[in-house]
N, C-alpha and C positions, 0 to 999 in steps of 0.2 A: 257336802250336804245336798240331799236331793229334795226338791219341793214337790208335793203332791196334794191330793185331796181325797175325800171319801168318794168312792165310785159305787153307786147303788145299782144293782142289776135285778130287775124284777121279771124281765122277759129275756130268756137266754138267747133267743134269736137276734137280739140287738146288742150282744156282747161286743162284737167287733166295732160297731158304730159308736158305742160308749167309749171304748178305749181310743178310737180314732179322734174323738172329740177332745180327750185329754191331751193327746199329742198336738192337735191343732192349736191349743192354747198354751203350749210350751211347758206342760208338766212332764216330769220324768218318772213319777211314781204315783201310787195310790194305795189306799187301804180298801180292800174289796168288802162290800156289804152285800151278801147274797144269802138269803134265808128261805130256801124252798122247804116244803113240808118234808120231802125226802131228797137226800143228796144222791146224785147219780154220777157214775164214773165218766160217762160220755159228756156230761156237762162240765166236768173238771177239765177234760181235754179241750173243749170249746173255749173256755176261759183262758187256759194256758196258752193256746195258739193265738187268741186275740191279743193278749198282753205281749207276746213275743213279736207278732207281726207289726205291732205299733210301738215297739221299743219302750214299753212301760214296765217298770219294776212294780210288782205287787209286794209291798213291804210287809203287809199282814192281811189276814182275813178277820174282819170284825164279826165275831160270832155272838150275836144276840141270842135270845131264846125264842123258840117258835111261838110260844104262847104270848098273849097280850095282857097278862095280868099285872105287870109292873106299873105302879103309880110313881111317876117321876116327881116326887116332892120330898119335903123334909118331915113328913108326918106318916102318911100311910105307906110311904116307901119302905119304912122299917119292917113292915109285915108282908111286903109283896116283892121286894127287890132281891135278886141274886140267888146264891146257892145255899144260904143258911135258912131258907124258908121251907119247912118240912113238907108242906102240901105240894110244892112244885119241884122239890130237889131232884128226885130220881129222873123225871122226864127232862129236866134241864141238863143234868149231867150227861145223859145219853145223847141229847141233841148236840151238845158241845163236842162230845167224843166223835160223833158222826161228822160234824163240821171239820174237826181237826184231820180226820182221815181223808176227807174231801180235799182239804187244803194241801195235804202231802201229795195227793195225786195230781193236783194242779201246779205243783212245784213251789208252793208257798211255805216258807219256813216258820212263820209266826202266826199265832191267833191271838186276838184280843177279846177279853171277856170283862163284864161287870161282875165282880165277886159279890156285891151287895154291901151293906153297911158293916164295917169291921168293928167289933166292940173294942173299947179301950181295955176292958177287963178280960184278961186271958183265961180266967176261970169261969166265964159266962158259958152256959150250955150251948148257946148258938155259935160261940167261937170255936168250940171243939168240933162241931159239925161242919163248920166252914173249912177248918184246917183239913179235916178228913176228905171233904169233897174235892178240894183243890189238889190235894195229894193224889187222889184217885185219877183226876184228869191229867195231871202232870205225868203220872206213871204211864198212862195210855199214850200220851204224846211223846214221851221219851223213847218208846219203842219204835215210833215212826219218824223220828227226827224232827219233831215240831216243838217250838218254844211256846210257852204260855205267858201272855202279857196281861197284867191286871191294870185295868183303867182306873186312874185315880179319881176320887170323888168323895164318897161318904165315909171318910176316915181321917184320923190324924196321921201325920207322917210316921210317927213312932209306932202306931198300931199297924200300919202297913209293913214297916220294917219287921215287927215282931211276927206277923203272919208269914212273911217270906222266909224268915229264919226258922220258924217252927215247921213249916212244910218241908224245908230242907231238901229241895230238888234243884239241880243245877240248870234246869230249863225253865225256871220261873223268874220272870222279869216284870218291868213296869212299862205301861203306855202312859206317859205323862200328859195329862190334860190340865194345864195350868188354870184354865177358866173354871173347871169343875171344882178345883180346890178352893177357889174363892166363892163360887156360887153355892156350894154346900155349907160353907162357913167353917170348915174344919182346918184349913191350912193356908199358908201363904206359899205359893210355888217356889219362890226364891229360897226361903228358909227350908222348905221341904227337901230341896236338892242337897242340902248339907247332910240330911239324914238318910235319904234313899237314892241319891243321885247315881251311885255306881250300878244300880239295877235298871236304869232307864235304857230302853232299847228302841223306843219310838216316841214321837212327840206330836201331840195335836196342837195345831196353830189355831186356837180358839180364844176368844176374849169374853169377859163377863165381869160382874160385880158381886160383892157379898150380899147375903140376904138381909132384909130389914123386917121380914115377917118370919117367925120361927117355924111356920108350917110350909113356907114356900121357898123354893130355890131362888137365889139371886138371879138377876136378869142377864141373859146372854146378850152380847153386843157384837157389832162388826169389829173386826180386828183394828186396834188403834183407838177405839171409842170406849173401851172398858177400862178396868183397873189392873190388868195383867202388865207387869213391868217386863216386857219381852226382852228389852236390852239386857237387863240384869239376869234374866233366865238364860239367854243365849251365852252371856259372858261366863256364867257358872257352868253351863254345859260344855263350853270350850275347855275350861279348866279341868273338867272331868274326863276330857278326851272324847266327848261325844261328837260324832261326825257321820250321822246316818240319815234319818228322814225327818222332815217336818211335814205333817199331814194337815192341811187346812180343813177346818170344820166350821160350817155355819148352819145352825139348826133352824132354818126357816125354809120356805119353798118359793118357787117361782123365779121371775127374772131378777128380783132383788138378791136372791141367794147367789146366783151366778155372778152378778155384779160385785157383790161383797167378796166373793172368793177370789176373783181376779184382782181386786184392789189389795186384798191381803197378800197375794202373790208378789205384787210390786213392792209392797211394804216390807215383806220379809227379805226379798232379794236385796234391797238397798241396805237393810240393817245387817244382814249376814255378810255382805261384802266388807262392811266396815269392821265387823268383829272377827271374822275368820280370814 
């Protein structure tokens, strides 16, 4: 198991410095967050070299959408989030495809996307459009040797399983975010692993709590301070044969973010030694 964190690059000239910092703090991997307006081949080479020179695995590229129209809540998120929103669908699909091509050139095998809210009803019109959009992205990625990982969040585990089986592509997997499952109020991550565990290809080390307001996501917490039962999650992952990456995520900024990430690293190292 390799421990890493999200590495955000906004200035390509600082890529080597960013990877060197991860190495300094003892990380072995990262998920790359790099969202330029236009992806360029020469920048893929810069990132590839920086990761290699600092001996850091890029376990996945987190491909958000370039627009800033998504509202991250349990209300307006339904009309702004993901690939089943008609107004933004085409531009988001094209941006993800370009990001996947960039990832392949940078030597990255996996991309992570937020699909959006997955309907429980398989006959809902927005479900059909979501299946079609993800199938299209997976088909593009299949040609260039890239896997597509769906970030967990706004869906029940069984709805996510249905989506994966309906898309029916061998390069479609899951980026398990156990905190999101609680924070959106749709699933318990331990229970969810019984349903979709065989598709997990990356894991976010993030903590949080269930929502208490139907319009607002539950609160994210520092690892160990929320309600994710990481011990049970890791035990189940071990049973499933998972032995890949844990990517620490802390969605705040500043010195406290760095402090919490390093504390989470120690927390996970101790727990993983006991379990694995």
